[in-house]
C-alpha positions as CSV (number, residue, x, y, z in Angstrom):
1,M,34.7,-39.2,-67.4
2,D,31.1,-38.0,-68.1
3,F,29.9,-39.9,-65.1
4,W,32.3,-38.0,-62.8
5,V,31.5,-34.7,-64.3
6,T,27.7,-35.4,-63.7
7,K,28.4,-36.4,-60.1
8,L,30.3,-33.1,-59.5
9,R,27.5,-31.1,-61.0
10,E,25.1,-32.9,-58.6
11,Q,27.4,-32.0,-55.8
12,A,27.6,-28.3,-56.8
13,A,23.8,-28.2,-57.3
14,Q,23.2,-29.6,-53.8
15,I,25.6,-27.0,-52.3
16,T,23.8,-24.2,-54.2
17,M,20.4,-25.3,-52.7
18,G,21.8,-25.7,-49.2
19,N,21.1,-29.4,-49.1
20,Y,24.7,-30.7,-49.2
21,L,26.6,-31.9,-46.1
22,P,30.2,-33.1,-46.6
23,A,30.5,-36.8,-46.0
24,E,32.9,-39.6,-46.7
25,P,35.0,-39.1,-49.9
26,A,32.9,-40.2,-52.8
27,F,35.5,-39.5,-55.6
28,T,38.5,-41.3,-54.4
29,R,38.3,-43.8,-57.5
30,G,37.8,-40.9,-60.0
31,P,40.2,-39.6,-62.5
32,P,43.2,-37.4,-61.7
33,G,41.9,-34.1,-60.4
34,I,38.4,-35.1,-59.7
35,F,38.9,-36.2,-56.1
36,E,40.8,-32.8,-55.4
37,L,37.9,-30.9,-57.0
38,S,35.3,-32.7,-55.0
39,Q,37.3,-31.9,-51.8
40,D,37.4,-28.2,-52.8
41,L,33.6,-28.3,-53.1
42,D,33.3,-29.9,-49.7
43,A,35.4,-27.1,-48.2
44,L,33.2,-24.6,-50.0
45,A,30.2,-26.3,-48.5
46,R,31.6,-26.1,-45.0
47,T,32.5,-22.4,-45.3
48,L,29.0,-21.6,-46.5
49,A,27.4,-23.5,-43.7
50,E,29.5,-21.8,-41.1
51,R,28.7,-18.4,-42.6
52,E,24.9,-19.1,-42.6
53,A,25.1,-20.4,-38.9
54,A,26.9,-17.2,-38.0
55,H,24.4,-14.9,-39.8
56,Q,21.4,-16.8,-38.1
57,A,23.0,-16.6,-34.7
58,L,23.6,-12.8,-35.3
59,S,19.9,-12.3,-36.3
60,H,18.8,-14.2,-33.3
61,E,20.7,-11.9,-31.1
62,V,19.4,-8.8,-32.8
63,H,15.9,-9.9,-32.2
64,H,16.7,-10.4,-28.4
65,R,18.2,-6.9,-28.1
66,V,15.5,-5.2,-30.0
67,K,12.9,-7.0,-28.0
68,N,14.5,-6.0,-24.7
69,N,14.9,-2.3,-25.9
70,L,11.1,-2.1,-27.1
71,Q,10.0,-3.7,-23.9
72,I,11.8,-0.9,-21.9
73,V,10.2,1.8,-24.1
74,T,6.9,0.0,-23.6
75,S,7.3,0.0,-19.7
76,L,8.3,3.7,-19.7
77,L,5.2,4.6,-21.8
78,S,3.0,2.5,-19.2
79,M,4.3,4.7,-16.5
80,Q,3.5,7.8,-18.4
81,V,0.1,6.5,-19.2
82,N,-0.5,6.0,-15.4
83,A,0.8,9.3,-14.5
84,A,-1.0,11.4,-17.1
85,K,-4.1,13.2,-15.9
86,H,-5.7,14.6,-19.1
87,P,-7.7,12.0,-21.1
88,A,-6.4,13.0,-24.5
89,V,-2.7,12.7,-23.3
90,R,-3.5,9.3,-21.9
91,E,-5.0,8.1,-25.0
92,A,-2.1,9.2,-27.1
93,L,0.5,7.6,-24.8
94,G,-1.6,4.5,-24.7
95,R,-1.7,4.3,-28.5
96,A,2.1,4.7,-28.6
97,R,2.5,2.0,-26.0
98,A,0.3,-0.5,-28.0
99,R,2.3,0.1,-31.2
100,M,5.7,-0.4,-29.3
101,G,4.3,-3.4,-27.5
102,A,3.2,-5.0,-30.8
103,L,6.7,-4.6,-32.3
104,A,8.2,-5.9,-29.1
105,L,5.9,-9.0,-29.3
106,I,6.9,-9.7,-32.8
107,H,10.7,-9.7,-31.9
108,R,10.1,-11.8,-28.7
109,M,8.3,-14.4,-30.7
110,L,11.1,-14.5,-33.4
111,Y,13.7,-14.7,-30.7
112,E,11.8,-17.6,-29.1
113,Q,11.6,-19.6,-32.2
114,S,13.9,-22.5,-31.8
115,D,14.6,-23.0,-35.5
116,L,16.9,-20.0,-36.4
117,G,16.0,-20.5,-40.1
118,S,12.4,-19.8,-39.3
119,Q,13.0,-16.2,-38.3
120,S,11.9,-14.9,-41.7
121,S,8.3,-15.8,-40.9
122,I,6.0,-15.9,-37.9
123,D,2.9,-17.8,-37.0
124,I,0.0,-15.3,-37.3
125,A,-2.4,-17.3,-35.1
126,R,0.0,-17.2,-32.2
127,L,0.9,-13.5,-32.9
128,M,-2.8,-12.4,-33.1
129,T,-3.7,-14.3,-30.0
130,E,-0.9,-12.9,-28.0
131,L,-1.6,-9.4,-29.3
132,C,-5.3,-9.6,-28.4
133,A,-4.2,-10.7,-24.8
134,Q,-1.8,-7.7,-24.6
135,L,-4.6,-5.3,-25.7
136,R,-7.1,-6.7,-23.3
137,L,-4.5,-6.2,-20.5
138,W,-4.0,-2.6,-21.5
139,H,-7.7,-1.9,-21.7
140,R,-8.6,-3.7,-18.5
141,D,-10.3,-0.6,-17.2
142,R,-13.0,-1.2,-19.9
143,P,-14.5,-4.6,-18.6
144,G,-17.8,-3.9,-20.4
145,I,-16.0,-4.4,-23.8
146,E,-15.7,-8.0,-24.9
147,F,-12.8,-8.6,-27.3
148,S,-12.4,-11.8,-29.1
149,C,-9.8,-13.0,-31.5
150,E,-9.8,-15.7,-34.2
151,A,-6.9,-16.3,-36.6
152,S,-5.8,-19.2,-38.9
153,A,-2.5,-20.9,-38.3
154,V,-0.5,-19.5,-41.2
155,A,3.3,-18.6,-41.5
156,V,3.4,-14.9,-42.4
157,P,6.7,-13.4,-43.8
158,L,8.1,-10.9,-41.4
159,D,7.8,-8.0,-43.9
160,S,4.1,-8.6,-43.9
161,A,3.7,-9.4,-40.1
162,M,4.9,-5.8,-39.0
163,P,2.4,-3.7,-41.0
164,L,-0.3,-6.3,-40.5
165,T,0.1,-6.3,-36.7
166,L,0.3,-2.4,-36.5
167,L,-2.8,-2.1,-38.7
168,A,-4.7,-4.4,-36.2
169,V,-3.4,-2.3,-33.3
170,E,-4.7,0.9,-34.8
171,A,-8.2,-0.5,-35.6
172,V,-8.6,-2.2,-32.2
173,T,-7.4,0.9,-30.3
174,N,-9.8,3.1,-32.4
175,A,-12.7,0.8,-31.3
176,Y,-11.8,1.0,-27.7
177,A,-11.4,4.8,-27.8
178,H,-14.4,5.9,-30.0
179,A,-16.9,3.0,-30.3
180,F,-18.2,2.9,-26.8
181,P,-18.5,6.2,-25.1
182,Q,-19.4,6.8,-21.5
183,E,-18.4,3.4,-20.5
184,S,-21.0,1.7,-22.6
185,K,-20.8,-2.1,-23.1
186,G,-20.2,-3.9,-26.5
187,S,-17.8,-6.1,-28.4
188,V,-14.9,-6.1,-30.6
189,T,-13.9,-9.1,-32.8
190,L,-10.6,-9.6,-34.7
191,H,-10.6,-12.2,-37.5
192,Y,-7.6,-13.3,-39.8
193,S,-7.9,-16.0,-42.5
194,V,-6.5,-17.0,-45.8
195,S,-8.6,-18.2,-48.7
196,D,-7.7,-21.1,-51.0
197,S,-6.8,-18.5,-53.6
198,G,-4.2,-17.0,-51.5
199,E,-6.1,-13.8,-50.4
200,A,-5.7,-12.9,-46.7
201,L,-8.5,-11.2,-44.8
202,L,-8.0,-9.3,-41.6
203,A,-11.3,-7.8,-40.2
204,I,-11.8,-5.9,-37.0
205,V,-15.5,-5.4,-36.3
206,D,-17.2,-3.6,-33.4
207,D,-20.9,-3.1,-32.4
208,G,-20.4,0.4,-31.1
209,I,-22.0,3.7,-32.0
210,G,-20.3,3.9,-35.4
211,F,-19.6,7.2,-37.3
212,D,-20.0,9.1,-40.4
213,C,-17.0,7.9,-42.5
214,G,-17.0,11.1,-44.6
215,S,-16.5,13.2,-41.5
216,D,-13.6,11.3,-39.9
217,G,-11.7,9.5,-42.7
218,S,-8.7,11.9,-42.4
219,S,-7.8,11.1,-38.7
220,M,-4.3,9.9,-38.0
221,G,-5.4,6.5,-37.0
222,F,-7.1,5.9,-40.4
223,Q,-4.3,7.4,-42.3
224,L,-1.9,4.9,-40.6
225,I,-4.4,2.0,-41.4
226,R,-4.4,3.0,-45.1
227,G,-0.5,3.4,-45.0
228,F,-0.1,-0.2,-43.5
229,A,-2.6,-1.6,-46.1
230,H,-0.4,0.0,-48.9
231,Q,2.7,-1.7,-47.6
232,L,0.9,-4.9,-47.8
233,G,-0.1,-4.3,-51.4
234,G,-3.7,-4.7,-50.2
235,K,-7.0,-2.9,-50.1
236,V,-8.7,-1.6,-46.9
237,E,-12.3,-0.7,-46.5
238,I,-13.8,1.1,-43.5
239,I,-17.5,0.6,-43.2
240,S,-19.5,2.5,-40.6
241,M,-22.8,4.1,-39.9
242,V,-24.0,6.2,-37.1
243,G,-25.6,3.7,-34.6
244,A,-24.5,0.6,-36.6
245,G,-20.9,-0.2,-35.5
246,T,-17.7,-0.1,-37.6
247,Q,-15.9,-2.6,-39.7
248,V,-12.2,-2.4,-40.9
249,R,-11.6,-4.9,-43.6
250,L,-8.3,-5.6,-45.1
251,E,-7.6,-7.8,-48.1
252,Y,-4.1,-8.5,-49.4
253,P,-2.4,-11.2,-51.5
254,V,-0.3,-13.6,-49.3
255,A,3.3,-13.8,-50.5
256,D,4.5,-17.1,-51.9
């Protein structure tokens, strides 16, 4: 009897871990009631698998719908940017477009992932590469600014990918807007990596005119950057001097 009880416990444990698939009856020669109990566990495993599949399909559809809606909003903002005459209005609308576009990009990538079970994380290298391409396109009127991107291939949880991407958008759009006045030339680089100790680093560096950190640290852009860093449980440092460019460095622990 102990043998059959052990086998039933193994079956229940596999169901709990999501590793069990009902197969040919394995308890037909067991004591009375053992086979029936095993069949009940098989039925439970099928029910749980069906519910999980339905949940993943629903999540997939939600990402698709959110992506479509955000892309519509992004397109409308692009129209407003093109129609705006005042530079300050164009900049504000452009920043809003960049934020909406970044969120749409995340949902598109989640929708495109073939493995529905992988929708809780996202490849940060692909995300940052596509984000940089998107930002280059929207700043194509500044061909004198060279924008490069380098990111390690790391699977980042969705809860981290959102604030991480929005922080990158704020730092990059700040560089385009303020680091290179009067159509001056320069470069912006984005770097993302994870150390062996599990500490992630996101750095956005430009070689523009820089600024006095004490005089501009309360701007909305920097407030958002600090807010996103707080969501990640990390520490952000903004390093700049007049004439010496600007660095935005975020360090945060990668979730297990």
